[in-house]
DSSP file (Angstrom, degrees, kcal/mol; ACC not computed):
  #  RESIDUE AA STRUCTURE BP1 BP2  ACC     N-H-->O    O-->H-N    N-H-->O    O-->H-N    TCO  KAPPA ALPHA  PHI   PSI    X-CA   Y-CA   Z-CA
    1    1 A H     >        0   0    0      0, 0.0     4,-1.5     0, 0.0     3,-0.2   0.000 360.0 360.0 360.0 153.5  110.4  172.7  107.6
    2    2 A K  H  >  +     0   0    0      1,-0.2     4,-2.2     2,-0.2     5,-0.2   0.866 360.0  55.5 -67.0 -37.1  107.6  172.2  110.1
    3    3 A S  H  > S+     0   0    0      1,-0.2     4,-2.3     2,-0.2    -1,-0.2   0.876 106.0  52.0 -66.0 -34.9  105.7  169.5  108.1
    4    4 A I  H  > S+     0   0    0      2,-0.2     4,-2.3     1,-0.2    -1,-0.2   0.897 109.1  50.3 -65.9 -39.9  108.8  167.4  107.9
    5    5 A V  H  X S+     0   0    0     -4,-1.5     4,-2.1     2,-0.2    -2,-0.2   0.911 111.3  47.9 -65.3 -42.0  109.3  167.5  111.6
    6    6 A S  H  X S+     0   0    0     -4,-2.2     4,-2.3     2,-0.2    -2,-0.2   0.899 111.9  50.0 -67.6 -38.8  105.6  166.5  112.2
    7    7 A L  H  X S+     0   0    0     -4,-2.3     4,-2.6     1,-0.2    -2,-0.2   0.901 110.2  50.8 -63.6 -39.8  105.9  163.6  109.7
    8    8 A D  H  X S+     0   0    0     -4,-2.3     4,-1.9     2,-0.2    -2,-0.2   0.889 109.6  50.2 -64.9 -38.8  109.1  162.5  111.4
    9    9 A R  H  X S+     0   0    0     -4,-2.1     4,-1.7     2,-0.2    -2,-0.2   0.909 112.3  47.0 -65.6 -42.1  107.3  162.5  114.8
   10   10 A K  H  X S+     0   0    0     -4,-2.3     4,-2.3     1,-0.2    -2,-0.2   0.891 109.6  54.6 -65.9 -38.6  104.4  160.5  113.4
   11   11 A R  H  X S+     0   0    0     -4,-2.6     4,-2.5     1,-0.2    -1,-0.2   0.895 106.4  51.5 -62.7 -39.4  106.8  158.0  111.8
   12   12 A N  H  X S+     0   0    0     -4,-1.9     4,-2.2     2,-0.2    -1,-0.2   0.883 109.3  49.1 -67.2 -37.6  108.5  157.4  115.1
   13   13 A T  H  X S+     0   0    0     -4,-1.7     4,-1.9     2,-0.2    -1,-0.2   0.902 113.2  47.4 -68.0 -38.4  105.2  156.7  116.9
   14   14 A I  H  X S+     0   0    0     -4,-2.3     4,-2.3     2,-0.2    -2,-0.2   0.903 111.1  52.0 -66.8 -39.4  104.2  154.3  114.2
   15   15 A R  H  X S+     0   0    0     -4,-2.5     4,-2.4     1,-0.2    -2,-0.2   0.906 108.3  50.1 -63.9 -41.5  107.6  152.7  114.3
   16   16 A T  H  X S+     0   0    0     -4,-2.2     4,-1.3     2,-0.2    -1,-0.2   0.893 110.6  50.0 -66.1 -37.4  107.3  152.1  118.1
   17   17 A K  H  X S+     0   0    0     -4,-1.9     4,-2.3     2,-0.2     5,-0.2   0.905 110.1  51.0 -64.8 -39.6  103.9  150.6  117.7
   18   18 A L  H  X S+     0   0    0     -4,-2.3     4,-3.0     1,-0.2    -2,-0.2   0.912 107.3  52.6 -63.1 -42.3  105.2  148.3  115.0
   19   19 A F  H  < S+     0   0    0     -4,-2.4    -1,-0.2     1,-0.2    -2,-0.2   0.787 112.4  46.8 -64.6 -26.3  108.1  147.2  117.2
   20   20 A Q  H  < S+     0   0    0     -4,-1.3     4,-0.4    -3,-0.2    -2,-0.2   0.868 120.0  36.5 -79.8 -38.0  105.5  146.3  119.9
   21   21 A I  H >X S+     0   0    0     -4,-2.3     4,-2.2     1,-0.1     3,-0.5   0.836 100.9  73.1 -86.3 -34.7  103.2  144.4  117.6
   22   22 A A  H 3X S+     0   0    0     -4,-3.0     4,-2.7     1,-0.2    59,-0.3   0.870  95.4  49.4 -55.1 -47.1  105.6  142.6  115.3
   23   23 A P  H 3> S+     0   0    0      0, 0.0     4,-2.0     0, 0.0    -1,-0.2   0.871 111.3  51.1 -62.8 -33.2  106.9  140.0  117.8
   24   24 A K  H <> S+     0   0    0     -3,-0.5     4,-2.0    -4,-0.4    -2,-0.2   0.928 111.9  45.9 -67.4 -43.7  103.4  139.1  118.7
   25   25 A I  H  X S+     0   0    0     -4,-2.2     4,-2.3     1,-0.2    -1,-0.2   0.933 113.5  48.9 -64.4 -45.6  102.3  138.6  115.1
   26   26 A N  H  X S+     0   0    0     -4,-2.7     4,-2.5     1,-0.2    -1,-0.2   0.864 109.1  54.1 -62.9 -34.8  105.4  136.6  114.3
   27   27 A G  H  X S+     0   0    0     -4,-2.0     4,-2.3    -5,-0.2    -1,-0.2   0.897 108.2  49.0 -64.5 -40.6  104.8  134.5  117.4
   28   28 A E  H  X S+     0   0    0     -4,-2.0     4,-2.3     2,-0.2    -2,-0.2   0.907 111.5  49.4 -65.1 -41.5  101.3  133.7  116.2
   29   29 A I  H  X S+     0   0    0     -4,-2.3     4,-2.3     2,-0.2    -2,-0.2   0.930 112.7  47.1 -63.4 -45.2  102.6  132.8  112.7
   30   30 A Q  H  X S+     0   0    0     -4,-2.5     4,-2.4     1,-0.2    -2,-0.2   0.883 111.0  52.2 -64.4 -38.4  105.2  130.5  114.2
   31   31 A A  H  X S+     0   0    0     -4,-2.3     4,-2.1     2,-0.2    -1,-0.2   0.907 110.0  48.6 -64.6 -41.1  102.7  128.9  116.6
   32   32 A A  H  X S+     0   0    0     -4,-2.3     4,-2.3     2,-0.2    -2,-0.2   0.907 111.2  50.5 -64.8 -41.6  100.4  128.1  113.6
   33   33 A K  H  X S+     0   0    0     -4,-2.3     4,-2.4     1,-0.2    -2,-0.2   0.930 111.9  46.4 -62.0 -45.5  103.2  126.6  111.6
   34   34 A S  H  X S+     0   0    0     -4,-2.4     4,-2.2     1,-0.2    -1,-0.2   0.863 110.8  53.2 -68.0 -33.9  104.3  124.4  114.4
   35   35 A Q  H  X S+     0   0    0     -4,-2.1     4,-2.2     2,-0.2    -1,-0.2   0.920 110.1  47.3 -66.1 -42.4  100.7  123.3  115.1
   36   36 A V  H  X S+     0   0    0     -4,-2.3     4,-2.3     1,-0.2    -2,-0.2   0.909 111.8  50.6 -64.1 -41.8  100.3  122.3  111.4
   37   37 A E  H  X S+     0   0    0     -4,-2.4     4,-2.2     1,-0.2    -1,-0.2   0.878 109.4  51.6 -63.5 -37.3  103.6  120.4  111.5
   38   38 A Q  H  X S+     0   0    0     -4,-2.2     4,-2.3     2,-0.2    -2,-0.2   0.927 110.4  47.7 -63.5 -45.6  102.4  118.6  114.6
   39   39 A V  H  X S+     0   0    0     -4,-2.2     4,-2.4     1,-0.2    -2,-0.2   0.897 111.8  50.4 -64.4 -39.9   99.2  117.5  113.0
   40   40 A R  H  X S+     0   0    0     -4,-2.3     4,-2.5     2,-0.2    -1,-0.2   0.899 110.0  49.8 -65.9 -39.6  101.0  116.4  109.9
   41   41 A A  H  X S+     0   0    0     -4,-2.2     4,-2.0     2,-0.2    -2,-0.2   0.909 111.8  48.3 -64.5 -41.5  103.4  114.3  111.9
   42   42 A M  H  X S+     0   0    0     -4,-2.3     4,-2.3     2,-0.2    -2,-0.2   0.896 111.0  51.1 -65.4 -39.6  100.6  112.7  113.8
   43   43 A T  H  X S+     0   0    0     -4,-2.4     4,-2.7     1,-0.2     5,-0.2   0.912 108.1  52.1 -63.4 -42.5   98.8  112.0  110.6
   44   44 A N  H  X S+     0   0    0     -4,-2.5     4,-2.3     1,-0.2    -1,-0.2   0.904 109.7  49.7 -59.6 -41.3  101.9  110.4  109.1
   45   45 A Q  H  X S+     0   0    0     -4,-2.0     4,-2.3     2,-0.2    -2,-0.2   0.921 112.4  46.8 -63.9 -43.7  102.2  108.1  112.2
   46   46 A R  H  X S+     0   0    0     -4,-2.3     4,-2.5     2,-0.2    -2,-0.2   0.893 111.8  50.1 -67.5 -39.4   98.5  107.1  111.9
   47   47 A V  H  X S+     0   0    0     -4,-2.7     4,-2.6     2,-0.2     5,-0.2   0.918 111.0  49.8 -63.9 -42.9   98.8  106.4  108.2
   48   48 A A  H  X S+     0   0    0     -4,-2.3     4,-2.4    -5,-0.2    -2,-0.2   0.909 111.6  48.4 -62.6 -42.2  101.9  104.3  108.8
   49   49 A L  H  X S+     0   0    0     -4,-2.3     4,-2.3     2,-0.2    -2,-0.2   0.916 111.8  49.6 -64.0 -43.4  100.1  102.3  111.5
   50   50 A Y  H  X S+     0   0    0     -4,-2.5     4,-2.1     1,-0.2    -2,-0.2   0.926 113.2  46.3 -60.5 -46.2   97.1  101.7  109.3
   51   51 A R  H  X S+     0   0    0     -4,-2.6     4,-2.3     1,-0.2     5,-0.2   0.897 110.8  53.3 -64.8 -39.7   99.2  100.6  106.4
   52   52 A Q  H  X S+     0   0    0     -4,-2.4     4,-1.4     1,-0.2    -1,-0.2   0.919 111.6  44.2 -62.7 -44.5  101.2   98.3  108.7
   53   53 A T  H  X S+     0   0    0     -4,-2.3     4,-0.9     1,-0.2    -1,-0.2   0.868 114.9  48.7 -71.4 -34.6   98.2   96.5  110.1
   54   54 A N  H  X S+     0   0    0     -4,-2.1     4,-1.1    -5,-0.2     3,-0.2   0.855 108.9  51.9 -74.5 -33.5   96.5   96.2  106.7
   55   55 A I  H  X S+     0   0    0     -4,-2.3     4,-1.6     1,-0.2     5,-0.3   0.865 102.3  61.5 -69.0 -34.6   99.6   94.7  104.9
   56   56 A R  H  < S+     0   0    0     -4,-1.4    -1,-0.2     1,-0.2    -2,-0.2   0.870 109.6  39.7 -60.3 -37.9  100.0   92.1  107.6
   57   57 A F  H  < S+     0   0    0     -4,-0.9    -1,-0.2    -3,-0.2    -2,-0.2   0.678 109.3  59.7 -88.8 -18.2   96.6   90.6  106.9
   58   58 A R  H  < S-     0   0    0     -4,-1.1    -2,-0.2    -3,-0.2    -1,-0.2   0.879  76.2-161.9 -76.3 -37.7   96.7   90.8  103.1
   59   59 A K     <  +     0   0    0     -4,-1.6     2,-0.2     1,-0.3    -3,-0.1   0.752  59.2  98.3  56.5  26.6   99.8   88.7  102.6
   60   60 A L  S    S-     0   0    0     -5,-0.3    -1,-0.3     1,-0.1    -2,-0.1  -0.707  91.1 -68.2-124.4 178.9  100.1   90.3   99.2
   61   61 A L        -     0   0    0     -2,-0.2     3,-0.1    -3,-0.1    -1,-0.1  -0.495  60.9-107.0 -66.6 140.7  102.2   93.1   97.8
   62   62 A P        -     0   0    0      0, 0.0    -1,-0.1     0, 0.0     5,-0.1  -0.380  39.7 -99.9 -67.1 148.9  101.0   96.4   99.2
   63   63 A P    >>  -     0   0    0      0, 0.0     3,-1.4     0, 0.0     4,-0.7  -0.231  34.2-105.8 -64.2 161.0   99.0   98.6   96.8
   64   64 A Y  H >> S+     0   0    0      1,-0.3     3,-1.2     2,-0.2     4,-0.6   0.856 118.7  61.0 -58.6 -36.7  100.8  101.4   95.1
   65   65 A S  H 34 S+     0   0    0      1,-0.3     3,-0.4     2,-0.2    -1,-0.3   0.763  99.0  57.9 -64.7 -23.1   99.1  104.0   97.3
   66   66 A F  H <4 S+     0   0    0     -3,-1.4    -1,-0.3     1,-0.2    -2,-0.2   0.718 100.6  56.8 -77.6 -19.9  100.7  102.4  100.4
   67   67 A R  H << S+     0   0    0     -3,-1.2    -1,-0.2    -4,-0.7    -2,-0.2   0.571  96.1  77.0 -88.0  -8.9  104.2  102.9   99.0
   68   68 A R  S  < S-     0   0    0     -4,-0.6     3,-0.1    -3,-0.4     0, 0.0  -0.734  87.0-112.3 -98.6 149.0  103.8  106.7   98.7
   69   69 A P        -     0   0    0      0, 0.0    -2,-0.1     0, 0.0    -1,-0.0  -0.461  48.5 -86.9 -71.4 153.9  104.0  109.1  101.6
   70   70 A P        -     0   0    0      0, 0.0     2,-0.4     0, 0.0   -26,-0.1  -0.298  44.6-127.3 -60.9 146.0  100.7  110.8  102.5
   71   71 A E        -     0   0    0     -3,-0.1    -3,-0.0     0, 0.0     0, 0.0  -0.799  23.1-169.9-100.6 138.0  100.0  114.0  100.5
   72   72 A F        -     0   0    0     -2,-0.4     3,-0.1     3,-0.0     2,-0.1  -0.951  28.3-107.9-122.6 144.4   99.2  117.3  102.2
   73   73 A P        -     0   0    0      0, 0.0     2,-0.3     0, 0.0     0, 0.0  -0.378  41.1-101.6 -68.2 150.7   98.0  120.5  100.5
   74   74 A K        -     0   0    0     -2,-0.1     2,-0.5     1,-0.0     0, 0.0  -0.542  34.2-142.9 -72.9 134.8  100.5  123.3  100.2
   75   75 A V        -     0   0    0     -2,-0.3     2,-0.9    -3,-0.1    -1,-0.0  -0.876   1.3-144.9-102.9 127.0   99.8  126.0  102.8
   76   76 A N        -     0   0    0     -2,-0.5     2,-0.2     0, 0.0    -2,-0.0  -0.810  24.2-157.9 -91.2 106.0  100.3  129.6  101.8
   77   77 A W        -     0   0    0     -2,-0.9     3,-0.0     1,-0.1   -48,-0.0  -0.485  20.0-110.4 -82.9 151.8  101.7  131.3  105.0
   78   78 A W        -     0   0    0     -2,-0.2     2,-0.1     1,-0.1    -1,-0.1  -0.573  43.7-105.5 -70.5 143.2  101.5  135.0  105.7
   79   79 A P        -     0   0    0      0, 0.0     9,-0.1     0, 0.0    -1,-0.1  -0.442  39.0-104.6 -69.2 148.0  104.9  136.5  105.6
   80   80 A E        -     0   0    0      1,-0.1     8,-0.5    -2,-0.1     2,-0.3  -0.388  38.9-101.0 -71.0 151.9  106.4  137.4  108.9
   81   81 A V        -     0   0    0    -59,-0.3     2,-0.5     6,-0.1    -1,-0.1  -0.569  35.3-156.7 -76.6 131.1  106.5  141.0  109.9
   82   82 A S        -     0   0    0     -2,-0.3     3,-0.5     4,-0.3     6,-0.1  -0.932  14.1-169.0-112.1 130.7  109.8  142.7  109.5
   83   83 A V  S    S+     0   0    0     -2,-0.5    -1,-0.1     1,-0.2   -64,-0.1   0.482  83.6  61.7 -94.8  -3.5  110.8  145.7  111.5
   84   84 A N  S    S-     0   0    0      2,-0.1    -1,-0.2     0, 0.0    -2,-0.0   0.201 119.3 -96.6-109.3  17.5  113.9  146.5  109.4
   85   85 A G  S    S+     0   0    0     -3,-0.5     2,-0.1     1,-0.3    -2,-0.1   0.455  79.9 131.8  90.4   1.3  112.1  147.1  106.1
   86   86 A E        -     0   0    0      2,-0.1     2,-0.8     1,-0.1    -1,-0.3  -0.484  62.7-114.4 -82.1 158.1  112.6  143.7  104.5
   87   87 A N  S    S-     0   0    0     -2,-0.1    -6,-0.1    -6,-0.1    -7,-0.1  -0.841  79.9 -25.9 -92.5 109.8  109.8  141.8  102.9
   88   88 A G  S    S-     0   0    0     -2,-0.8     2,-0.2    -8,-0.5    -7,-0.1  -0.033  96.7 -53.3  76.6 175.4  109.2  138.7  105.0
   89   89 A A    >   -     0   0    0      1,-0.1     3,-0.6    -7,-0.0    -7,-0.1  -0.541  37.2-132.2 -88.3 154.9  111.6  136.9  107.2
   90   90 A S  T 3  S+     0   0    0      1,-0.2    -1,-0.1    -2,-0.2    -2,-0.0   0.597 101.5  60.5 -80.9 -10.4  115.0  135.7  106.0
   91   91 A H  T 3  S+     0   0    0      2,-0.0    -1,-0.2     0, 0.0    -3,-0.0  -0.245  71.5 156.8-113.0  44.6  114.5  132.2  107.5
   92   92 A D    <         0   0    0     -3,-0.6    -2,-0.0     1,-0.1    -4,-0.0  -0.323 360.0 360.0 -65.7 152.1  111.3  131.1  105.6
   93   93 A R              0   0    0     -2,-0.0    -1,-0.1     0, 0.0    -2,-0.0   0.420 360.0 360.0 -96.7 360.0  110.7  127.4  105.4
């Protein structure tokens, strides 16, 4: 039928646009994730340095908060764009 052919033609144009845009979106998501991980690693280093210098001058047992790793809020990431019909990427962290 003619309507099926026109729908199929529209679907193919939408699919080609998705294949063009999806890698860019996934690249932005991955860049944001790595940037957050970098900031968290730097924060961990600074917290460790701060604790190290403060414990040295106290000459007492470190407080309980110094024995715990720093806490970070949970980040809700956008799911990555999938071009093969899956919901999200199969390699989520």
